[in-house]
Backbone atoms as SQL, in Angstrom:
CREATE TABLE atoms (id INTEGER PRIMARY KEY, chain TEXT, resi INTEGER, resn TEXT, atom TEXT, x REAL, y REAL, z REAL);
INSERT INTO atoms VALUES
  (1, 'A', 1, 'MET', 'N', -11.886, -17.716, 8.475),
  (2, 'A', 1, 'MET', 'CA', -11.225, -16.597, 7.856),
  (3, 'A', 1, 'MET', 'C', -10.535, -17.096, 6.584),
  (4, 'A', 2, 'THR', 'N', -10.764, -16.388, 5.493),
  (5, 'A', 2, 'THR', 'CA', -10.206, -16.817, 4.222),
  (6, 'A', 2, 'THR', 'C', -8.734, -16.417, 4.104),
  (7, 'A', 3, 'HIS', 'N', -8.092, -17.004, 3.124),
  (8, 'A', 3, 'HIS', 'CA', -6.680, -16.715, 2.873),
  (9, 'A', 3, 'HIS', 'C', -6.494, -15.239, 2.527),
  (10, 'A', 4, 'LYS', 'N', -7.414, -14.692, 1.747),
  (11, 'A', 4, 'LYS', 'CA', -7.317, -13.286, 1.348),
  (12, 'A', 4, 'LYS', 'C', -7.419, -12.370, 2.567),
  (13, 'A', 5, 'GLN', 'N', -8.329, -12.682, 3.480),
  (14, 'A', 5, 'GLN', 'CA', -8.476, -11.864, 4.686),
  (15, 'A', 5, 'GLN', 'C', -7.206, -11.908, 5.528),
  (16, 'A', 6, 'LYS', 'N', -6.600, -13.067, 5.613),
  (17, 'A', 6, 'LYS', 'CA', -5.349, -13.187, 6.373),
  (18, 'A', 6, 'LYS', 'C', -4.247, -12.341, 5.753),
  (19, 'A', 7, 'LEU', 'N', -4.172, -12.325, 4.422),
  (20, 'A', 7, 'LEU', 'CA', -3.163, -11.513, 3.748),
  (21, 'A', 7, 'LEU', 'C', -3.416, -10.029, 3.967),
  (22, 'A', 8, 'ILE', 'N', -4.666, -9.617, 3.938),
  (23, 'A', 8, 'ILE', 'CA', -4.999, -8.209, 4.155),
  (24, 'A', 8, 'ILE', 'C', -4.622, -7.790, 5.565),
  (25, 'A', 9, 'ILE', 'N', -4.939, -8.621, 6.543),
  (26, 'A', 9, 'ILE', 'CA', -4.599, -8.319, 7.934),
  (27, 'A', 9, 'ILE', 'C', -3.082, -8.264, 8.113),
  (28, 'A', 10, 'ALA', 'N', -2.379, -9.194, 7.504),
  (29, 'A', 10, 'ALA', 'CA', -0.920, -9.212, 7.622),
  (30, 'A', 10, 'ALA', 'C', -0.303, -7.971, 6.986),
  (31, 'A', 11, 'ALA', 'N', -0.796, -7.565, 5.825),
  (32, 'A', 11, 'ALA', 'CA', -0.250, -6.377, 5.162),
  (33, 'A', 11, 'ALA', 'C', -0.518, -5.121, 5.973),
  (34, 'A', 12, 'THR', 'N', -1.729, -4.991, 6.490),
  (35, 'A', 12, 'THR', 'CA', -2.072, -3.824, 7.297),
  (36, 'A', 12, 'THR', 'C', -1.244, -3.784, 8.577),
  (37, 'A', 13, 'ALA', 'N', -1.104, -4.921, 9.236),
  (38, 'A', 13, 'ALA', 'CA', -0.312, -4.985, 10.459),
  (39, 'A', 13, 'ALA', 'C', 1.147, -4.638, 10.184),
  (40, 'A', 14, 'THR', 'N', 1.680, -5.097, 9.072),
  (41, 'A', 14, 'THR', 'CA', 3.062, -4.797, 8.718),
  (42, 'A', 14, 'THR', 'C', 3.271, -3.295, 8.541),
  (43, 'A', 15, 'VAL', 'N', 2.335, -2.641, 7.870),
  (44, 'A', 15, 'VAL', 'CA', 2.442, -1.197, 7.652),
  (45, 'A', 15, 'VAL', 'C', 2.433, -0.454, 8.986),
  (46, 'A', 16, 'PHE', 'N', 1.508, -0.821, 9.864),
  (47, 'A', 16, 'PHE', 'CA', 1.410, -0.121, 11.148),
  (48, 'A', 16, 'PHE', 'C', 2.591, -0.429, 12.069),
  (49, 'A', 17, 'VAL', 'N', 3.052, -1.663, 12.083),
  (50, 'A', 17, 'VAL', 'CA', 4.197, -2.014, 12.925),
  (51, 'A', 17, 'VAL', 'C', 5.448, -1.294, 12.433),
  (52, 'A', 18, 'TRP', 'N', 5.645, -1.248, 11.127),
  (53, 'A', 18, 'TRP', 'CA', 6.813, -0.571, 10.579),
  (54, 'A', 18, 'TRP', 'C', 6.812, 0.900, 10.981),
  (55, 'A', 19, 'SER', 'N', 5.669, 1.568, 10.838),
  (56, 'A', 19, 'SER', 'CA', 5.630, 2.992, 11.173),
  (57, 'A', 19, 'SER', 'C', 5.803, 3.221, 12.673),
  (58, 'A', 20, 'THR', 'N', 5.289, 2.308, 13.492),
  (59, 'A', 20, 'THR', 'CA', 5.466, 2.436, 14.944),
  (60, 'A', 20, 'THR', 'C', 6.931, 2.262, 15.337),
  (61, 'A', 21, 'VAL', 'N', 7.595, 1.285, 14.752),
  (62, 'A', 21, 'VAL', 'CA', 9.011, 1.049, 15.048),
  (63, 'A', 21, 'VAL', 'C', 9.851, 2.250, 14.613),
  (64, 'A', 22, 'MET', 'N', 9.534, 2.799, 13.454),
  (65, 'A', 22, 'MET', 'CA', 10.276, 3.969, 12.985),
  (66, 'A', 22, 'MET', 'C', 10.096, 5.143, 13.954),
  (67, 'A', 23, 'ALA', 'N', 8.873, 5.328, 14.448),
  (68, 'A', 23, 'ALA', 'CA', 8.611, 6.424, 15.386),
  (69, 'A', 23, 'ALA', 'C', 9.343, 6.189, 16.709),
  (70, 'A', 24, 'LEU', 'N', 9.351, 4.963, 17.202),
  (71, 'A', 24, 'LEU', 'CA', 10.021, 4.648, 18.460),
  (72, 'A', 24, 'LEU', 'C', 11.536, 4.801, 18.356),
  (73, 'A', 25, 'MET', 'N', 12.079, 4.586, 17.164),
  (74, 'A', 25, 'MET', 'CA', 13.517, 4.716, 16.971),
  (75, 'A', 25, 'MET', 'C', 13.932, 6.177, 16.776),
  (76, 'A', 26, 'GLY', 'N', 12.969, 7.078, 16.764),
  (77, 'A', 26, 'GLY', 'CA', 13.304, 8.485, 16.633),
  (78, 'A', 26, 'GLY', 'C', 13.313, 9.006, 15.217),
  (79, 'A', 27, 'HIS', 'N', 12.797, 8.237, 14.294),
  (80, 'A', 27, 'HIS', 'CA', 12.775, 8.659, 12.892),
  (81, 'A', 27, 'HIS', 'C', 11.435, 9.329, 12.570),
  (82, 'A', 28, 'ILE', 'N', 11.095, 10.314, 13.374),
  (83, 'A', 28, 'ILE', 'CA', 9.814, 11.002, 13.202),
  (84, 'A', 28, 'ILE', 'C', 9.748, 11.688, 11.843),
  (85, 'A', 29, 'ALA', 'N', 10.858, 12.246, 11.394),
  (86, 'A', 29, 'ALA', 'CA', 10.870, 12.923, 10.090),
  (87, 'A', 29, 'ALA', 'C', 10.551, 11.940, 8.969),
  (88, 'A', 30, 'ALA', 'N', 11.098, 10.724, 9.072),
  (89, 'A', 30, 'ALA', 'CA', 10.820, 9.714, 8.043),
  (90, 'A', 30, 'ALA', 'C', 9.361, 9.298, 8.076),
  (91, 'A', 31, 'VAL', 'N', 8.809, 9.128, 9.276),
  (92, 'A', 31, 'VAL', 'CA', 7.404, 8.744, 9.400),
  (93, 'A', 31, 'VAL', 'C', 6.510, 9.862, 8.863),
  (94, 'A', 32, 'ALA', 'N', 6.850, 11.102, 9.185),
  (95, 'A', 32, 'ALA', 'CA', 6.048, 12.236, 8.705),
  (96, 'A', 32, 'ALA', 'C', 6.122, 12.349, 7.188),
  (97, 'A', 33, 'THR', 'N', 7.284, 12.082, 6.624),
  (98, 'A', 33, 'THR', 'CA', 7.443, 12.141, 5.175),
  (99, 'A', 33, 'THR', 'C', 6.667, 11.033, 4.487),
  (100, 'A', 34, 'LEU', 'N', 6.666, 9.867, 5.082),
  (101, 'A', 34, 'LEU', 'CA', 6.011, 8.714, 4.465),
  (102, 'A', 34, 'LEU', 'C', 4.553, 8.537, 4.885),
  (103, 'A', 35, 'ALA', 'N', 4.032, 9.400, 5.735),
  (104, 'A', 35, 'ALA', 'CA', 2.650, 9.263, 6.200),
  (105, 'A', 35, 'ALA', 'C', 1.633, 9.233, 5.060),
  (106, 'A', 36, 'PRO', 'N', 1.756, 10.081, 4.051),
  (107, 'A', 36, 'PRO', 'CA', 0.794, 9.984, 2.944),
  (108, 'A', 36, 'PRO', 'C', 0.859, 8.638, 2.222),
  (109, 'A', 37, 'ALA', 'N', 2.058, 8.109, 2.055),
  (110, 'A', 37, 'ALA', 'CA', 2.189, 6.803, 1.404),
  (111, 'A', 37, 'ALA', 'C', 1.591, 5.702, 2.272),
  (112, 'A', 38, 'LEU', 'N', 1.786, 5.805, 3.586),
  (113, 'A', 38, 'LEU', 'CA', 1.190, 4.819, 4.490),
  (114, 'A', 38, 'LEU', 'C', -0.332, 4.895, 4.443),
  (115, 'A', 39, 'GLY', 'N', -0.857, 6.110, 4.431),
  (116, 'A', 39, 'GLY', 'CA', -2.306, 6.277, 4.340),
  (117, 'A', 39, 'GLY', 'C', -2.855, 5.719, 3.040),
  (118, 'A', 40, 'LEU', 'N', -2.154, 5.956, 1.942),
  (119, 'A', 40, 'LEU', 'CA', -2.587, 5.439, 0.650),
  (120, 'A', 40, 'LEU', 'C', -2.524, 3.915, 0.633),
  (121, 'A', 41, 'THR', 'N', -1.503, 3.352, 1.248),
  (122, 'A', 41, 'THR', 'CA', -1.386, 1.895, 1.324),
  (123, 'A', 41, 'THR', 'C', -2.584, 1.289, 2.042),
  (124, 'A', 42, 'VAL', 'N', -2.932, 1.858, 3.177),
  (125, 'A', 42, 'VAL', 'CA', -4.076, 1.349, 3.933),
  (126, 'A', 42, 'VAL', 'C', -5.360, 1.525, 3.127),
  (127, 'A', 43, 'GLN', 'N', -5.511, 2.663, 2.454),
  (128, 'A', 43, 'GLN', 'CA', -6.712, 2.901, 1.647),
  (129, 'A', 43, 'GLN', 'C', -6.817, 1.879, 0.519),
  (130, 'A', 44, 'GLN', 'N', -5.719, 1.576, -0.136),
  (131, 'A', 44, 'GLN', 'CA', -5.746, 0.608, -1.225),
  (132, 'A', 44, 'GLN', 'C', -6.066, -0.794, -0.718),
  (133, 'A', 45, 'ILE', 'N', -5.558, -1.141, 0.456),
  (134, 'A', 45, 'ILE', 'CA', -5.864, -2.450, 1.038),
  (135, 'A', 45, 'ILE', 'C', -7.349, -2.554, 1.338),
  (136, 'A', 46, 'VAL', 'N', -7.910, -1.521, 1.933),
  (137, 'A', 46, 'VAL', 'CA', -9.341, -1.532, 2.262),
  (138, 'A', 46, 'VAL', 'C', -10.182, -1.576, 0.995),
  (139, 'A', 47, 'ASN', 'N', -9.816, -0.795, -0.020),
  (140, 'A', 47, 'ASN', 'CA', -10.580, -0.797, -1.268),
  (141, 'A', 47, 'ASN', 'C', -10.524, -2.148, -1.957),
  (142, 'A', 48, 'SER', 'N', -9.384, -2.790, -1.944),
  (143, 'A', 48, 'SER', 'CA', -9.285, -4.095, -2.590),
  (144, 'A', 48, 'SER', 'C', -10.098, -5.136, -1.838),
  (145, 'A', 49, 'ALA', 'N', -10.175, -4.996, -0.535),
  (146, 'A', 49, 'ALA', 'CA', -10.964, -5.944, 0.249),
  (147, 'A', 49, 'ALA', 'C', -12.454, -5.756, -0.002),
  (148, 'A', 50, 'ARG', 'N', -12.882, -4.515, -0.158),
  (149, 'A', 50, 'ARG', 'CA', -14.304, -4.238, -0.358),
  (150, 'A', 50, 'ARG', 'C', -14.771, -4.512, -1.775),
  (151, 'A', 51, 'SER', 'N', -13.961, -4.230, -2.776),
  (152, 'A', 51, 'SER', 'CA', -14.422, -4.311, -4.156),
  (153, 'A', 51, 'SER', 'C', -14.707, -5.731, -4.606),
  (154, 'A', 52, 'HIS', 'N', -14.023, -6.708, -4.053),
  (155, 'A', 52, 'HIS', 'CA', -14.214, -8.084, -4.493),
  (156, 'A', 52, 'HIS', 'C', -15.138, -8.871, -3.580),
  (157, 'A', 53, 'SER', 'N', -15.631, -8.253, -2.518),
  (158, 'A', 53, 'SER', 'CA', -16.463, -8.999, -1.586),
  (159, 'A', 53, 'SER', 'C', -17.939, -8.964, -1.968),
  (160, 'A', 54, 'GLU', 'N', -18.317, -8.104, -2.903),
  (161, 'A', 54, 'GLU', 'CA', -19.703, -8.048, -3.325),
  (162, 'A', 54, 'GLU', 'C', -19.975, -9.168, -4.312),
  (163, 'A', 55, 'PRO', 'N', -21.109, -9.859, -4.155),
  (164, 'A', 55, 'PRO', 'CA', -21.408, -10.954, -5.079),
  (165, 'A', 55, 'PRO', 'C', -21.773, -10.417, -6.466),
  (166, 'A', 56, 'ALA', 'N', -21.429, -11.168, -7.477),
  (167, 'A', 56, 'ALA', 'CA', -21.771, -10.796, -8.847),
  (168, 'A', 56, 'ALA', 'C', -23.262, -11.058, -9.077),
  (169, 'A', 57, 'PRO', 'N', -23.890, -10.311, -9.967),
  (170, 'A', 57, 'PRO', 'CA', -25.301, -10.555, -10.235),
  (171, 'A', 57, 'PRO', 'C', -25.511, -11.954, -10.799),
  (172, 'A', 58, 'ALA', 'N', -26.664, -12.545, -10.482),
  (173, 'A', 58, 'ALA', 'CA', -26.958, -13.906, -10.925),
  (174, 'A', 58, 'ALA', 'C', -26.992, -13.989, -12.448),
  (175, 'A', 59, 'HIS', 'N', -27.619, -13.044, -13.096),
  (176, 'A', 59, 'HIS', 'CA', -27.641, -12.985, -14.547),
  (177, 'A', 59, 'HIS', 'C', -27.766, -11.531, -14.970),
  (178, 'A', 60, 'PRO', 'N', -27.178, -11.177, -16.097),
  (179, 'A', 60, 'PRO', 'CA', -27.206, -9.778, -16.514),
  (180, 'A', 60, 'PRO', 'C', -28.619, -9.319, -16.855),
  (181, 'A', 61, 'LYS', 'N', -28.823, -8.026, -16.704),
  (182, 'A', 61, 'LYS', 'CA', -30.124, -7.464, -17.025),
  (183, 'A', 61, 'LYS', 'C', -30.326, -7.480, -18.534),
  (184, 'A', 62, 'GLU', 'N', -31.530, -7.813, -18.930),
  (185, 'A', 62, 'GLU', 'CA', -31.853, -7.812, -20.354),
  (186, 'A', 62, 'GLU', 'C', -32.399, -6.448, -20.732),
  (187, 'A', 63, 'PRO', 'N', -32.121, -5.996, -21.944),
  (188, 'A', 63, 'PRO', 'CA', -32.642, -4.696, -22.344),
  (189, 'A', 63, 'PRO', 'C', -34.172, -4.725, -22.404),
  (190, 'A', 64, 'VAL', 'N', -34.758, -3.616, -22.013),
  (191, 'A', 64, 'VAL', 'CA', -36.211, -3.492, -22.009),
  (192, 'A', 64, 'VAL', 'C', -36.642, -3.047, -23.404),
  (193, 'A', 65, 'GLY', 'N', -37.611, -3.758, -23.994),
  (194, 'A', 65, 'GLY', 'CA', -38.086, -3.415, -25.323),
  (195, 'A', 65, 'GLY', 'C', -39.102, -2.284, -25.270),
  (196, 'A', 66, 'ASP', 'N', -39.244, -1.593, -26.414),
  (197, 'A', 66, 'ASP', 'CA', -40.279, -0.569, -26.468),
  (198, 'A', 66, 'ASP', 'C', -41.612, -1.215, -26.823),
  (199, 'A', 67, 'GLN', 'N', -42.591, -0.442, -27.216),
  (200, 'A', 67, 'GLN', 'CA', -43.920, -0.975, -27.475),
  (201, 'A', 67, 'GLN', 'C', -43.927, -1.995, -28.607),
  (202, 'A', 68, 'GLU', 'N', -43.037, -1.884, -29.539),
  (203, 'A', 68, 'GLU', 'CA', -42.995, -2.797, -30.662),
  (204, 'A', 68, 'GLU', 'C', -42.101, -4.005, -30.398),
  (205, 'A', 69, 'GLY', 'N', -41.529, -4.098, -29.208),
  (206, 'A', 69, 'GLY', 'CA', -40.735, -5.242, -28.827),
  (207, 'A', 69, 'GLY', 'C', -39.261, -5.126, -29.184),
  (208, 'A', 70, 'ARG', 'N', -38.851, -3.986, -29.710),
  (209, 'A', 70, 'ARG', 'CA', -37.435, -3.798, -30.024),
  (210, 'A', 70, 'ARG', 'C', -36.710, -3.212, -28.831),
  (211, 'A', 71, 'ALA', 'N', -35.454, -3.522, -28.717),
  (212, 'A', 71, 'ALA', 'CA', -34.658, -2.927, -27.648),
  (213, 'A', 71, 'ALA', 'C', -34.382, -1.482, -27.988),
  (214, 'A', 72, 'SER', 'N', -34.417, -0.626, -26.995),
  (215, 'A', 72, 'SER', 'CA', -34.181, 0.810, -27.252),
  (216, 'A', 72, 'SER', 'C', -32.750, 1.164, -27.135);
């Protein structure tokens, strides 16, 4: 497991533990108010994990020339 994966898991766990503790302490109104922010936090964590995990292309595509050999 890479360092980045560990950080993502720790951040996600922190968000969920915090919201669970708030709910158990009776702060349902606070959890309900912050639910959209919690959802956005999780979405951003997942997006950041996915966007950088794809390998970069080996070499960029070259433009295709027309019949006379010029790039279009």
